[in-house]
C-alpha positions in Angstrom: 29.0 42.5 -40.5 25.3 41.3 -41.8 23.1 40.3 -38.9 20.6 38.7 -41.4 22.6 35.4 -41.8 23.8 35.2 -38.1 20.1 34.8 -36.9 18.9 32.0 -38.9 22.3 30.2 -38.1 21.7 30.9 -34.2 18.1 29.6 -34.7 18.9 26.7 -36.7 21.8 25.6 -33.8 19.3 26.4 -31.2 16.5 24.1 -33.0 19.5 21.5 -33.9 20.4 21.4 -29.7 16.7 21.2 -28.8 15.9 18.5 -31.1 18.8 16.5 -29.9 18.3 17.3 -26.1 14.1 17.2 -26.1 13.7 13.6 -26.9 16.0 12.6 -24.2 14.6 15.1 -21.5 10.8 13.8 -22.7 12.1 10.0 -22.1 13.1 10.8 -18.9 9.8 13.0 -18.0 7.7 9.8 -19.4 10.0 7.3 -17.7 9.0 9.2 -14.5 5.4 9.6 -14.9 5.2 6.1 -15.4 7.1 4.9 -12.3 4.8 7.4 -10.5 1.7 5.8 -11.9 2.8 2.4 -11.0 3.8 3.5 -7.6 0.2 5.4 -6.8 -1.6 2.7 -8.5 -0.1 -0.1 -6.3 -0.7 1.9 -2.9 -4.2 3.7 -3.8 -5.4 1.1 -6.1 -5.7 -2.0 -3.9 -7.2 -2.7 -0.7 -5.1 -2.7 2.3 -4.8 -5.8 4.0 -4.7 -4.2 7.5 -8.6 -3.3 6.2 -9.2 -7.0 5.1 -8.3 -8.3 8.6 -10.3 -5.3 10.3 -13.3 -6.8 8.4 -12.6 -10.1 9.6 -12.7 -9.1 13.0 -15.7 -6.8 12.6 -17.6 -10.4 11.3 -16.4 -12.3 14.1 -17.4 -9.9 16.7 -20.8 -9.6 15.1 -20.9 -13.8 14.8 -20.1 -13.6 18.9 -22.6 -10.6 19.5 -25.4 -12.9 17.6 -24.7 -16.0 19.8 -27.1 -16.9 22.4 -26.1 -17.9 26.1 -25.6 -21.8 25.6 -23.4 -21.1 22.3 -21.5 -18.4 24.0 -20.8 -20.4 26.9 -19.7 -23.5 24.8 -17.4 -21.0 22.8 -15.4 -19.8 25.8 -15.1 -23.4 27.3 -13.2 -23.8 23.8 -10.8 -21.6 24.9 -10.3 -22.2 28.6 -7.0 -23.8 27.5 -5.5 -20.6 26.4 -4.7 -21.5 22.8 -3.7 -24.8 23.7 -1.7 -23.5 26.9 -1.9 -24.4 30.3 -4.1 -22.0 32.2 -2.1 -20.0 34.9 -3.1 -18.8 38.2 -3.3 -15.2 39.2 0.4 -15.5 40.6 1.9 -16.2 37.5 2.9 -19.6 38.2 1.3 -23.1 36.9 -1.3 -24.8 39.3 0.4 -28.0 39.1 
């Protein structure tokens, strides 16, 4: 049998199969990379909510540190009610 004709036929079959399946493979890989890029940008590209809260806490602490004694005493007096609740004694019961 002549092998010269079988090699091009096998090559053509392999090339046809590759041309049929490669676009599906490339599409799957591209979809995966796009989704991976979106996820990485979502988590790595934006500031964390906790870090913004930390900056606000630090700014609040700086504001308190920069108060003089009179301002600080007024500030503490505003929280004497415990955020709207009745103050409790050391035994844990109300003073009523």
